[in-house]
C-alpha positions in Angstrom: 13.6 -24.3 -2.6 11.1 -25.7 -5.6 8.6 -24.0 -7.6 6.4 -25.8 -6.1 6.9 -24.5 -2.6 7.0 -20.7 -4.6 4.0 -18.9 -6.3 3.6 -15.3 -7.1 0.2 -14.2 -8.0 -0.4 -10.5 -10.0 -2.5 -8.9 -8.2 -3.8 -4.6 -8.3 -4.6 -3.2 -5.1 -5.3 0.6 -4.5 -3.4 2.3 -1.5 -7.1 3.8 -0.3 -7.5 -0.6 -0.6 -4.4 -1.1 1.9 -8.0 -3.3 4.3 -8.9 -5.7 1.5 -5.3 -6.2 0.6 -4.3 -7.5 4.3 -7.7 -9.2 4.1 -6.1 -10.9 0.8 -2.5 -11.9 2.1 -4.7 -13.1 5.5 -6.4 -15.8 3.5 -3.4 -16.8 2.3 -1.7 -17.6 4.7 -4.9 -19.5 5.5 -4.6 -21.4 2.5 -0.5 -22.0 3.1 1.0 -19.0 1.3 2.9 -16.6 3.9 3.9 -13.1 1.5 7.8 -13.6 0.7 7.8 -10.5 -1.2 6.0 -7.6 -3.3 7.8 -5.9 -6.5 4.6 -3.7 -7.8 1.5 -5.9 -8.2 3.4 -9.4 -8.1 3.0 -10.9 -4.7 5.8 -13.7 -4.4 4.6 -16.9 -1.5 5.7 -19.4 -0.8 4.7 -22.4 0.5 3.8 -23.5 4.3 1.7 -24.4 7.4 -1.4 -23.0 6.2 -1.7 -20.4 9.8 -4.2 -17.7 10.4 -1.6 -14.8 10.4 -2.3 -11.2 10.9 -0.9 -8.4 8.3 -0.5 -5.4 8.1 0.8 -2.3 6.1 2.4 0.8 6.7 3.8 3.8 4.7 5.9 5.5 6.6 6.6 9.5 6.8 9.6 9.7 4.3 11.5 13.1 6.6 13.5 11.8 9.3 12.5 8.3 8.8 15.3 6.1 10.9 14.6 2.3 9.8 16.4 0.0 11.7 14.9 2.2 14.5 10.8 2.3 12.5 11.6 -2.0 12.2 12.3 -2.2 15.7 9.4 -0.8 17.3 7.4 -3.2 15.5 9.7 -6.1 15.8 9.3 -4.7 19.3 5.6 -4.4 18.9 4.9 -8.2 18.1 5.4 -7.7 14.2 7.6 -9.3 12.1 8.3 -7.0 8.8 7.9 -9.1 6.3 9.0 -6.8 3.0 8.4 -3.6 1.9 7.0 -2.6 -1.7 8.5 1.5 -2.7 7.6 3.0 0.3 4.8 0.7 2.2 6.2 -1.7 4.8 4.2 -5.5 5.2 4.3 -6.8 8.3 2.7 -10.0 9.9 2.0 -11.8 13.8 -0.1 -14.2 14.2 -3.8 -13.3 14.8 -4.3 -15.6 17.8 -8.5 -15.4 18.9 -10.6 -12.9 18.6 -10.5 -8.9 16.6 -7.1 -9.6 14.5 -4.6 -6.8 16.5 -3.5 -3.0 15.1 -0.3 -1.6 14.1 -2.3 1.9 15.3 -5.0 1.8 17.5 -5.7 5.4 17.3 -7.4 7.5 14.9 -4.8 10.2 14.3 -1.9 7.7 13.5 -4.2 6.2 10.7 -5.4 9.7 9.8 -1.2 10.8 9.4 -0.9 7.6 7.5 -3.3 8.7 4.7 -2.8 12.3 4.6 1.6 10.8 3.8 0.4 8.8 1.1 -2.2 11.5 0.0 0.1 14.1 0.0 2.3 11.8 -2.2 -0.1 11.5 -4.9 -0.7 15.1 -4.8 3.4 15.2 -5.2 3.0 12.8 -8.4 -0.2 14.8 -9.6 2.1 18.7 -9.4 5.3 16.9 -11.8 2.4 14.7 -14.5 0.0 17.6 -14.5 2.6 20.3 -15.3 4.6 17.9 -18.1 0.7 17.8 -19.2 0.9 21.6 -19.6 4.4 22.3 -20.2 5.9 19.7 -22.3 9.2 19.5 -23.3 8.9 20.0 -26.7 7.7 17.7 -29.9 9.5 15.3 -30.9 7.9 12.1 -31.0 4.7 11.4 -34.7 1.7 13.2 -34.1 -0.5 9.5 -33.0 3.2 8.7 -30.9 2.5 12.4 -28.9 -1.2 11.7 -28.6 -1.0 8.3 -27.5 1.8 9.6 -24.5 -0.9 12.8 -24.1 -4.0 10.2 -23.8 -2.2 8.1 -21.1 -0.2 11.0 -18.9 -4.0 12.0 -18.9 -5.7 8.8 -17.8 -2.9 8.5 -15.2 -3.2 12.2 -14.0 -6.9 11.4 -13.4 -6.3 8.4 -11.9 -4.4 9.9 -9.5 -7.2 12.8 -8.7 -9.5 9.8 -8.4 -7.1 8.1 -5.3 -6.8 11.6 -3.8 -10.3 12.3 -3.4 -11.0 8.6 -2.1 -8.5 9.1 0.1 -9.9 12.4 0.9 -12.9 10.1 2.0 -11.6 7.9 3.8 -10.0 10.2 6.1 -13.6 12.2 7.0 -14.3 9.3 7.7 -12.0 8.2 10.2 -12.3 11.5 12.0 -15.3 10.6 12.1 -15.8 7.4 13.2 -13.4 8.4 15.6 -11.0 5.4 15.6 -11.9 2.1 16.6 -10.5 -1.0 15.0 -12.8 -1.2 12.4 -11.6 -2.0 8.5 -12.0 0.6 6.6 
């Protein structure tokens, strides 16, 4: 496939903005760019016919996760697995007419997804916090050490901000009763 038939876009989305990411992916498909893969913040697309495609993201439980069974459930429901980026899985289906379909139609499932994500961020925050208050020796020059601490603290604050955003999203979902609106 030539370079004209593929493109890579660097775009940053946050965990609590998965709805915005889904809308953006749909707009790309309408322009004829169909998602091929995602690597952190790099989205790779292949050129195709413009189409109205709905994309959805899922953050499955990492517990007793049977990937073939998980992907099979989505295929059986009409969703094509596209790729995964870390623990996030990307699915697509033709939009059709009316409201775009959802992979999770009940509030409890959506809340559970965001709770799993919240727990994941909490674990990362605890690891970062532990490193910030209990560093493993000071082996670097003063400015390097200070830079690392500033970076670590910034990341920790960002993770805390993300956890607050996810908690607010969960609260809003519970109050709304679910529906199919994008949050």
